C-alpha positions in Angstrom: 32.0 10.4 2.5 33.1 9.4 6.0 36.7 10.2 4.9 35.7 13.8 4.0 33.9 14.2 7.3 37.0 12.8 9.1 39.3 15.1 7.3 37.1 18.2 7.9 36.8 17.3 11.6 40.6 16.9 11.9 41.2 20.2 10.1 38.8 22.0 12.5 40.5 20.5 15.6 43.9 21.5 14.2 42.6 25.0 13.6 41.2 25.3 17.1 44.4 24.0 18.7 46.6 26.4 16.7 44.4 29.5 17.4 44.0 28.8 21.1 47.6 28.3 22.3 50.6 30.5 22.3 53.0 31.7 24.9 51.7 35.2 25.3 49.9 35.9 28.5 46.8 38.0 28.0 47.1 40.6 30.7 44.4 42.9 29.4 41.3 43.3 27.3 43.4 43.5 24.2 42.9 40.9 21.4 45.6 40.9 18.8 44.0 38.4 16.4 46.6 35.9 15.2 49.4 38.0 16.7 48.4 37.1 20.3 50.8 34.1 20.1 53.8 36.5 19.4 53.2 39.5 21.7 52.5 40.2 25.3 50.5 43.4 26.0 52.4 45.1 28.8 50.0 48.1 29.1 47.6 50.2 27.2 46.2 53.7 27.5 43.3 55.5 25.8 43.2 59.3 25.6 40.3 61.1 24.0 39.0 64.6 23.2 35.4 63.5 23.7 35.1 65.7 26.8 36.2 68.8 24.9 33.9 67.9 21.9 31.0 67.2 24.1 28.6 64.3 24.2 26.4 65.8 21.4 29.4 65.9 19.0 31.0 62.5 19.6 31.2 61.9 15.8 33.9 64.6 15.7 35.9 63.2 18.6 39.0 61.0 18.3 40.8 58.6 20.6 44.5 57.8 20.8 45.2 54.2 21.8 48.7 53.5 23.1 49.9 49.9 23.4 53.1 48.8 25.0 53.9 45.4 23.5 56.7 42.9 24.1 57.6 40.6 21.3 57.9 37.0 22.5 60.7 34.8 21.3 58.5 32.5 19.2 59.5 32.3 15.5 56.9 34.3 13.5 56.3 33.2 9.9 53.9 36.1 9.3 55.3 39.0 7.2 54.1 42.6 6.9 53.1 41.8 3.3 50.6 39.2 4.7 48.5 42.0 6.1 45.8 43.3 3.7 44.0 45.6 6.1 43.7 46.1 9.9 41.4 48.0 12.2 41.4 48.7 15.9 38.0 48.5 17.5 36.8 49.1 21.0 33.6 47.8 22.4 31.5 47.9 25.6 28.9 45.3 26.7 26.5 48.2 27.2 25.8 48.8 23.5 25.9 46.9 20.3 28.0 49.5 18.6 31.8 50.0 18.6 32.9 52.8 20.9 35.8 53.6 18.6 37.2 52.2 15.4 40.1 53.1 13.0 42.5 51.9 10.4 45.8 50.7 11.8 47.2 48.8 8.9 50.5 50.6 9.0 50.9 50.0 12.7 50.2 46.3 12.4 52.9 46.0 9.7 55.3 47.9 12.0 54.4 45.4 14.7 55.5 42.5 12.6 58.9 44.0 12.3 59.6 44.1 16.0 62.5 41.8 16.9 62.0 38.9 19.4 62.5 40.0 23.0 62.1 43.7 22.2 59.5 46.1 23.7 57.8 48.7 21.6 55.2 51.4 22.1 52.6 51.7 19.4 50.2 54.7 19.0 47.0 54.6 16.9 44.5 57.3 16.3 40.9 56.1 15.9 37.5 57.7 15.4 34.9 57.8 18.2 31.6 56.3 17.1 28.4 58.2 17.9 25.7 55.5 18.4 22.8 57.9 17.9 20.3 57.2 15.1 17.4 59.1 13.6 15.0 56.1 14.1 15.5 56.2 17.9 13.9 58.5 20.4 15.9 61.3 21.9 15.9 59.5 25.2 17.3 56.3 23.6 20.0 58.2 21.8 21.0 60.1 24.9 21.3 56.9 26.9 23.5 55.2 24.1 25.7 58.3 23.8 26.1 58.4 27.6 27.3 54.8 27.6 29.9 55.5 24.9 31.0 58.7 26.6 31.4 56.9 29.9 33.4 54.0 28.3 35.7 56.5 26.7 36.3 58.4 30.0 36.4 55.3 32.2 38.2 52.6 30.2 37.2 49.9 32.7 33.8 50.0 31.0 35.3 48.7 27.8 35.2 44.9 27.5 37.4 44.4 24.4 39.9 46.2 22.3 40.4 44.2 19.2 42.8 44.2 16.2 40.7 43.0 13.3 43.2 41.9 10.6 42.4 40.9 7.1 45.2 38.6 5.8 46.4 38.3 2.2 45.5 34.9 0.9 48.4 32.7 0.0 47.2 31.3 -3.3 49.9 28.7 -3.5 48.9 27.2 -0.2 45.2 27.3 -1.2 45.9 25.5 -4.4 48.0 22.8 -2.6 45.2 22.2 -0.1 42.6 22.0 -2.9 44.7 19.5 -4.9 45.2 17.4 -1.8 41.5 17.4 -1.1 40.8 16.5 -4.8 43.3 13.5 -4.6 41.5 12.2 -1.5 38.1 12.5 -3.2 39.5 10.8 -6.3 40.6 7.8 -4.2 37.0 7.3 -3.0 
């Protein structure tokens, strides 16, 4: 039993070390998931039609997020086929709802094809989230909408823009890991 605990602890430490490092400097509020190790965010810009749609019709508004990324020289073993699904999400500390969210699977797959040392501009269209709900008072809904509206027009109010990527499972690697674990358990 001690052996299993030791193996699990070692695995968690290894996972923590590999997910923390990397050579890309985070220069913004952008979180690229596993891809942080391979890209540097040079700049980002958010444009939205929320002003034209109006605060009462935020659910019909969209935002265009433009990222300028530079591919680091690190060898990347991740392939476009490893991406199952990806979303871009923007949040503010002022509410518990995303300010915007949208599918960006194709963009992430394109990202993975950028050659080392190259700079690329990626554009993603996302939907604006209206945080209003029928179970809240009109005053509460107005306050939440105002926070989202302000964050869309003043991007310094956003605290994080995140790529949330679902990765295809590599079944062969999973089977090897399970077999190795089984062999260790059989030794005990």
